[in-house]
KEGU-609493 format. One record per residue: z, y, x of N, C-alpha, C, CB in turn. Coordinates in steps of 0.2 Angstrom, whole numbers. Atoms other than C-alpha are relative to their C-alpha. Last residue first. Glycine has a CB too. Example, Ala and Ser with C-alpha at 12.3 -4.5 7.8 and 13.67 -1.06 7.14 Angstrom:
// KEGU-609493
  n.pz  n.py  n.px ca.pz ca.py ca.px  c.pz  c.py  c.px cb.pz cb.py cb.px
    -1    -6    -4    36    -5    68     3     5    -4    -7     2     2
     0    -6     4    39   -22    62     0     6     4     6     0    -5
// end
This chain:
// KEGU-609493
  n.pz  n.py  n.px ca.pz ca.py ca.px  c.pz  c.py  c.px cb.pz cb.py cb.px
    -1     5    -6    33  -166   -27    -3     3     6    -3    -7    -2
    -3     6     2    35  -156   -43     2    -5     5    -4    -3    -6
     3     5    -4    33  -139   -37     3    -6    -1     1     2     8
    -4     4    -4    38  -127   -51    -4    -5     4     4    -5    -5
     3     6    -1    30  -112   -60     4    -4     5    -7     0     3
    -4     4    -3    36   -96   -68    -3    -7     1     7    -1    -3
     1     8    -1    25   -83   -73     5    -3     4    -7    -1     3
    -6     3    -3    24   -65   -79     0    -7     0     7     3    -3
    -1     7     1     8   -56   -83     6    -2     4    -6    -4     3
    -1     5    -6    10   -37   -84     0    -7    -2     6     2     4
     2    -3    -6     5   -23   -96     0    -4     7     4     6     1
    -5    -4    -3     6   -34  -111    -3     3     6     6    -4     2
     3    -5    -3    -3   -46  -123     6     4     4    -5     5    -4
     5     3    -4     1   -62  -132    -4     6     3    -5    -4    -5
     6    -2     3    18   -55  -138    -6    -3     4     0     7    -1
     4    -5    -4    33   -65  -133    -7     1    -3    -1    -4     7
     5    -4     3    46   -72  -145    -3     4     5     3     4    -6
     6     4     0    56   -87  -137    -6     4    -3     0    -6    -4
     1     5     6    73   -82  -142    -7    -2    -1     3     4    -6
    -5     5    -1    76   -73  -125     1    -5    -6     7     4     0
     2     5    -4    59   -65  -127     5    -5     1    -2     3     7
     5     4     3    64   -55  -142    -2    -6     4    -6     4    -3
    -4     3     5    80   -48  -133    -5    -5    -4     3     4    -5
    -4     5    -4    69   -44  -118     4    -4    -5     4     3     5
     5     5    -2    57   -34  -130     3    -6     4    -6     3     5
     1     4     7    72   -25  -138    -5    -6     2    -4     5    -5
    -6     4     1    78   -20  -120    -2    -4    -6     6     4    -1
     0     6    -4    60   -15  -116     6    -4    -1    -1     2     7
     6     4     3    60    -2  -131     0    -7     4    -6     4     1
    -2     3     7    77     4  -125    -5    -4    -3     2     5    -4
    -5     5    -2    71     7  -107     2    -4    -6     5     3     4
     4     5    -2    56    17  -114     4    -6     2    -4     2     6
     3     2     6    68    28  -124    -4    -6     2    -5     5    -3
    -5     4     4    80    29  -109    -4    -3    -6     6     5    -3
    -2     6    -3    66    35   -98     4    -5    -4     3     2     7
     6     4     0    59    47  -111     2    -7     4    -6     3     3
     1     2     7    76    55  -113    -5    -5    -1    -1     5    -5
    -5     5     1    79    56   -94    -1    -3    -7     7     4     0
    -5    -3     4    62    64   -91     6    -5    -2    -2     5    -5
     2    -1     7    52    52   -80     6     5    -3    -1    -6    -4
    -6    -2     4    52    52   -61    -1     2    -7     5     6     4
    -2    -7     0    37    44   -54     6     1    -4    -6     5    -3
    -7     0    -2    28    28   -50     2     7     0     1    -4     6
    -4     1     6    12    28   -60     7     0     1    -2    -6    -4
    -3     6     1     3    36   -45     4     0    -7     5    -1     6
    -4     2    -5    -8    51   -47     3    -7    -1     6     5     0
    -5     5     2   -23    56   -56     4    -2     5    -4    -6    -3
    -7    -3    -1   -31    72   -50     5    -5    -2     1     6    -4
    -1    -1    -7   -49    64   -48     7     2     2    -5     5     3
    -2    -7    -1   -48    58   -66     1     1     8     6     2    -4
     5    -3    -5   -59    42   -67     3     7     2    -6     1    -4
     4     4    -5   -46    31   -75    -4     3     5    -4    -5    -4
     0    -2    -7   -35    44   -82    -4    -4     5     8     1     2
     1    -7     0   -39    43  -101     0     2     7     6     3    -4
     7    -2     1   -41    24  -100    -2     7     0    -1    -2    -8
     5     3    -5   -25    21   -91    -7     2    -1     1    -8     1
    -1    -4    -6   -15    32  -102    -5    -2     5     7     0     2
     3    -7     2   -22    24  -118     1     4     6     4     3    -6
     7     1     1   -18     6  -111    -3     7    -1    -2    -5    -5
     2     1    -7     0    11  -106    -8     0     0     3    -6     3
     0    -6    -4     3    18  -123    -2     0     7     7     3     0
     5    -5     3    -4     3  -132     1     7     4     1     1    -7
     7     1    -2     6    -8  -120    -5     5    -3    -2    -7    -1
     3    -6    -2    23    -1  -124    -7     0     3     5     2     6
    -1    -5     6    28   -16  -135    -2     7     2     8     1    -2
     4     1     5    21   -28  -122     0     6    -6     1    -7    -4
     2    -7     2    29   -23  -106    -5     0    -6    -3     4     6
    -6    -4     1    29   -42  -102    -3     7    -1     5    -1     6
     1    -7    -1    16   -56  -104     7     4    -1    -5     4    -4
     1    -5     6    15   -74  -103     0     7     2     6    -1    -5
     5    -5    -2    15   -89   -91    -1     4    -6    -7    -4     2
     0    -6     5    31  -100   -92    -6     4     3     6     4     0
    -6     0     5    34  -117   -84    -1     5    -5     6     0     4
    -2    -6     4    17  -119   -75     6    -2    -5    -6     3    -4
     0     1     7    16  -134   -63     3     6    -4     4    -6    -2
    -6    -3     2    11  -129   -45    -1    -1    -8     1     7     1
    -5     6     0    -3  -139   -36     7     2    -3     1    -3     7
    -4     0    -6   -13  -124   -32     5    -5     1     3     7     1
     4     1    -6   -26  -128   -45     4     0     7    -6     5     0
     1     7     0   -12  -128   -58    -5    -2     6    -4    -2    -7
    -7     4    -2    -6  -111   -53    -2    -8     0     5     2    -5
    -1    -1    -7   -24  -104   -54     6    -4     3     0     7     2
     4     5    -3   -26  -112   -71     0     1     8    -8     2    -2
    -3     7     1   -11  -103   -77    -4    -5     3     1    -1    -8
    -5     1    -5   -18   -87   -70     4    -7     0     5     6     0
     4     1    -6   -34   -88   -80     6    -1     6    -4     6     2
     3     7     0   -24   -91   -96    -3    -1     7    -5     0    -6
    -5     5     0   -12   -76   -93    -3    -7     1     5    -1    -6
    -2     2     7   -25   -63   -90     4    -6     1    -6    -1    -4
     0     6     2   -25   -54   -73     0    -1    -8     6    -4     3
    -4     0     6   -29   -39   -63    -1    -6    -4     0     7    -4
     1     5     6   -37   -40   -46     6     1    -5     1    -7     3
     7     2     0   -40   -28   -31    -1    -4    -6    -2    -4     6
     1     6     4   -24   -18   -31    -8    -2    -1     3     2    -7
     5     5    -3   -23    -7   -16     0    -6    -4     2    -2     7
    -4     5    -3    -7     3   -21    -4    -6     2     4    -3    -6
    -6    -2    -4   -15    20   -23     3    -6     3     4     4    -4
     3    -2    -6   -32    12   -30     6     2     5    -5     6    -1
     2     6    -4   -22     3   -43    -3     2     7    -4    -4    -4
    -6     3    -3   -14    20   -48    -1    -7     4     5    -2    -5
    -1    -3    -6   -31    27   -50     6    -2     3     1     8    -2
    -1    -7     0   -35    14   -63     1     3     7     6     2    -5
     0    -3    -6   -39    -4   -67     0     7     0    -6    -3     4
    -6    -5    -1   -34    -8   -85     0     3     7     6    -3    -1
     2    -7     3   -51   -16   -88     5     5     0    -2    -1    -7
     4    -3    -5   -46   -30   -76    -2     7    -2    -6    -4     2
     7    -2     3   -32   -35   -88    -4     4     5     1     4    -6
     5     3     5   -14   -37   -82    -6     3    -2     4    -1    -7
     3    -5     5    -4   -33   -67    -5    -3    -4    -3     6     4
     6    -3    -2     6   -47   -59    -3     5    -5    -5    -6     1
     2    -5     5    24   -54   -59    -7     3     3     5     6    -1
     5    -5    -2    28   -70   -51    -1     5    -6    -6    -4     1
     0    -5     6    43   -82   -51    -5     5     2     7     2    -2
     2    -6    -2    41   -98   -40     0     5    -6    -7     0     3
     4    -4     5    51  -113   -42    -2     6     3     5     2    -6
    -1    -8    -1    58  -127   -31    -5     4    -5    -1     1     7
    -4    -3     5    59  -145   -38     1     7     1     6    -4     0
     1     3     6    52  -152   -22     5     2    -5     0    -8     1
    -3     7     1    57  -139    -9    -3    -3    -6     7     0     0
    -4     2     5    45  -124    -8     3    -7     1    -3     1    -7
    -6    -2    -2    37  -119     9     6    -2    -5     1     7     2
    -2     3    -7    21  -128     6     7     1     1    -4     2     6
    -1     7     1    19  -123   -12     3    -4     6    -6    -4    -3
    -6     1     4    21  -105    -8     2    -7    -1    -1     4    -7
    -5    -1    -4     8  -107     6     7     0    -4     0     7     3
    -1     6    -4    -4  -114    -6     6     0     5    -7    -2     4
    -3     5     5    -2  -100   -18     1    -6     4    -4    -1    -6
    -7    -2     1    -5   -88    -3     3    -5    -5     0     7    -3
    -4     1    -6   -21   -97     2     7     1    -1    -3     3     6
    -1     7     0   -28   -97   -16     4    -2     6    -7    -4     0
    -4     2     5   -24   -78   -17     1    -8     0    -2     2    -7
     4     5     2   -31   -72    -1     4    -4    -5    -2    -5     7
    -2     7     1   -22   -56     0    -5    -5    -2     6     0    -5
    -1     4    -6   -28   -40     8     2    -7    -1     5     4     4
     7     1    -2   -35   -33    -9     0    -4     7    -4     6     1
     2    -4    -5   -18   -35   -17    -7    -2     3     5     1     6
     5    -5     2   -16   -44   -33    -3     4     5     2     4    -6
     6     4     0    -5   -58   -25    -7     4    -2     0    -6    -5
     3     1    -7     7   -44   -22    -6    -4     0     6    -4     4
     5    -5    -1    13   -37   -39    -3     0     7     2     7    -2
     2    -5     6    30   -46   -39    -6     5     2     6     4    -2
     5    -5    -3    33   -61   -28    -2     4    -6    -5    -5     3
     2    -5     5    49   -72   -31    -5     4     4     6     4    -2
     4    -6    -3    51   -88   -21    -1     4    -6    -7    -2     3
     3    -4     5    64  -102   -25    -4     6     4     4     3    -5
    -1     2     7    73  -116   -17    -4     4    -5     8     0    -1
    -2    -5     5    65  -114     0     2    -3    -7    -5     6     0
    -7    -3    -3    64  -125    16     3     5    -5    -2     3     6
    -5     3     5    50  -138    10     7     3     2     0    -7     0
     1     3     6    39  -134    25     6    -2    -4    -4    -7     2
     1     7     0    45  -122    38    -2    -3    -7     5    -3     3
    -6     4     2    44  -103    37    -2    -7     0     2     2    -8
    -3     2    -6    33   -89    44     6    -4    -1     2     6     5
    -7    -1     1    22   -88    28     4    -3     7     3    -3    -6
    -3     4    -5     4   -87    32     7     1     1    -4     1     7
     5     5    -1    -6   -79    17     2    -5     6    -6     3     2
    -1     6     4    10   -71    12    -5    -5     1     1     2    -7
     5     0     6     9   -60    27     1    -6    -4    -7    -1     3
     4     5     0    23   -55    39    -5     0    -6     4    -7     0
     6    -3     1    37   -43    44    -5    -7     0    -3     5     5
     5     1    -6    54   -50    42    -7     3    -2     0    -7     2
     7    -2     1    69   -46    31    -4     0     6     0     7    -4
     4     1    -6    86   -54    31    -7     1    -2     1    -7     3
     3     7    -1    95   -46    17    -3    -1     7    -5    -2    -6
    -4     4    -5   107   -31    17    -3    -7     1     7     0    -3
    -3     7     2    98   -25     2     5    -4     4    -6    -4    -2
    -2    -1     7    94    -6     4     3    -7    -2    -6     1    -4
    -5    -5     1    94    -6    23     3     0    -7    -2     7     2
    -6     3    -3    84   -22    25     6     5    -1    -2     0     8
    -3     5     3    72   -16    12     6    -3     3    -6    -6    -1
    -3    -3     6    69     1    20     3    -6    -4    -5     3    -4
    -6    -4    -2    66    -7    37     4     2    -6    -2     6     5
    -5     5    -2    54   -20    30     7     4     1    -3    -4     6
    -3     3     6    45    -6    20     5    -5     2    -6    -3    -4
    -4    -5     3    42     3    37     4    -2    -6    -3     7    -2
    -6    -1    -4    36   -12    45     5     5    -3    -2     2     7
    -1    -7    -3    23   -15    32     7     0     3    -1     5    -6
     5    -2    -5    17   -33    29     1     6     4    -7    -1    -3
     5    -5     2    33   -38    19    -5     1     6     3     6    -2
     5     0    -4    45   -53    19    -5     6    -3    -4    -7     1
     6    -4     2    62   -54    12    -5     0     5     3     7    -1
     4    -2    -5    75   -68    14    -6     4    -3    -3    -7     3
     6    -4     2    90   -70     3    -4     2     6     2     7    -3
     3    -2    -6   103   -84     6    -7     4    -2    -1    -6     5
     6     1    -1   112   -85   -11    -2     3     7    -5     3    -5
     1     7    -3   130   -86   -13    -7    -1     3     3    -5    -5
    -2    -1    -7   132   -67   -17    -1    -7     4     7     2     1
    -2     7    -3   123   -70   -33     1     0     8    -7    -5    -1
    -1     5     5   122   -55   -44     2    -6     3    -6     0    -5
    -6    -2     4   124   -41   -31     2    -5    -5    -2     7    -3
    -6     0    -4   112   -50   -19     6     2    -4    -1     4     6
    -2     7     0    99   -53   -33     7    -1     4    -5    -5     3
    -2     2     7    98   -35   -37     3    -7     1    -5     1    -5
    -6    -3     1    97   -30   -18     3    -2    -7     0     7     0
    -5     4    -5    83   -43   -15     7     3    -1    -2     1     7
    -1     6     3    74   -36   -31     5    -4     5    -6    -4    -1
    -4    -1     7    75   -18   -25     2    -7    -2    -4     3    -5
    -6     4     1    70   -22    -7     4     0    -6     4     2     6
    -5    -3    -3    57    -9    -1     7    -3    -2     0     8    -3
     0    -8     1    42   -19    -4     6     3     4     0     2    -7
    -6    -2     3    47   -38    -5     0     8    -1     6    -2     4
     3    -7     1    30   -45    -2     6     4    -4    -6    -1    -5
     7     0    -3    36   -63    -4    -3     6    -1    -4    -6    -1
     3    -5     3    55   -62    -9    -7     1     4     4     7    -2
     5    -5    -4    61   -78    -2    -3     5    -5    -6    -4     3
     5    -4     3    76   -87    -9    -4     4     4     4     4    -6
     4    -5    -4    87  -100    -1    -5     3    -5    -2    -4     6
     7     1    -1   101  -109   -11    -3     5     4    -3     0    -7
     1     0    -7   120  -108    -8    -8    -1     1     3    -6     3
    -5    -3    -5   123  -113   -26    -1    -1     7     7    -3    -2
    -6     4    -1   107  -119   -34     5     4     4    -2    -7     3
    -2     0    -6    94  -106   -40     7    -4     1     1     8     3
     4     5    -5    84  -110   -55     3     0     7    -7     3     0
    -1     7     2    97  -103   -68    -4    -5     5    -2    -2    -7
    -7     2    -1    97   -86   -59     1    -7    -2     4     4    -5
    -2     3    -6    79   -84   -56     6    -3     0     0     5     5
     4     6    -1    72   -81   -74     3    -3     6    -7     2     1
    -1     4     5    86   -68   -78    -3    -7     1    -1     3    -7
    -7     3    -1    85   -60   -61     1    -5    -5     5     5     0
     0     5    -6    66   -58   -63     7    -3     1    -2     4     6
     4     6     2    68   -50   -81     0    -6     6    -7     1    -2
    -4     4     5    81   -38   -75    -3    -7    -2     2     4    -6
    -5     3    -3    71   -33   -60     5    -4    -4     4     5     4
     2     5    -4    56   -30   -70     5    -4     4    -5     3     5
     2     5     4    65   -20   -83    -2    -6     4    -5     2    -6
    -7     3     3    74    -9   -71    -2    -6    -4     3     5    -4
    -3     4    -5    57    -7   -62     7    -3    -2     2     4     7
     5     5    -1    48     0   -77     3    -5     5    -7     2     3
     0     5     6    63    11   -83    -5    -6     2    -3     3    -6
     5    -1     5    65    20   -66    -1    -6    -5    -7     0     4
    -1    -3     6    82    18   -59    -6     2    -4     3     7     2
    -6     2     3    83     6   -44     2     4    -7     6     2     5
     0     7     3    65     7   -40     7    -2    -3    -2    -5     5
     0     1     7    64    26   -39     2    -7    -3    -6     2    -3
    -4    -5     3    67    32   -21     2    -2    -7    -3     6     1
    -7     0    -3    61    16   -12     4     5    -4    -1     3     8
    -4     6     2    46    15   -23     7     0     2    -4    -7     2
    -2    -1     7    41    33   -21     4    -6    -2    -7     0    -4
    -5    -5     1    42    31    -2     2     1    -7    -3     6     3
    -6     3    -3    32    14    -2     6     5    -1     0    -2     7
    -2     4     6    19    23   -13     6    -4     2    -6    -5    -1
    -3    -4     5    17    37     0     3    -4    -6    -4     5    -3
    -7    -2    -2    14    25    14     4     4    -6     0     4     6
    -1    -6    -4    -1    18     5     7     2     1    -4     6    -4
     0    -6     4     0     0     0     0     6     4     6     0    -5
// end
């Protein structure tokens, strides 16, 4: 990503509505999958928000972060207190079958990532029965100025990504969408600003009332998801898969 995007993420990921919801959902999915004393990799950890959130909730977990950007690694290390290394998700610097879980949010979509190779690496380093939790941007027609800032090359639909997981030898447990109730607003904004030369990153400080409103809407969405009600569309694809053997 561009350096400015890392700086924005570092400053806002602990309080912006979008990141709060992502981190809450990721933690809710990961927690029951992580055995006591387990090992977790955040593959493409950015500035360390998820690593920090997991550390506060599960002090027993060994947390490892990996990012390609040295500056992001330093920020993630300072923010989370986790072991963070520089590297590529296309060639993970970890041994075979050494991890209980992997989380990777909005990384497989990057133009520098070889997606089949990265998924193969995820499978290699997971123990049998280990899980991967993934978040990815949805719908190629939603490509925008923000995607150019963060070097997004691919956006996804759930059915296609389910097939990609199967082809990589990972069994899908959950493949669906998040940020669904706010999706009409997101789509309208993306369509209106797609070609605007002045369009800026989507990561920014929102007015407090708007931030709380969006956060409240996503709280309702999480409550519905907790009883199995997910809408068949959304701004992101969220997936959980397991390595069976």
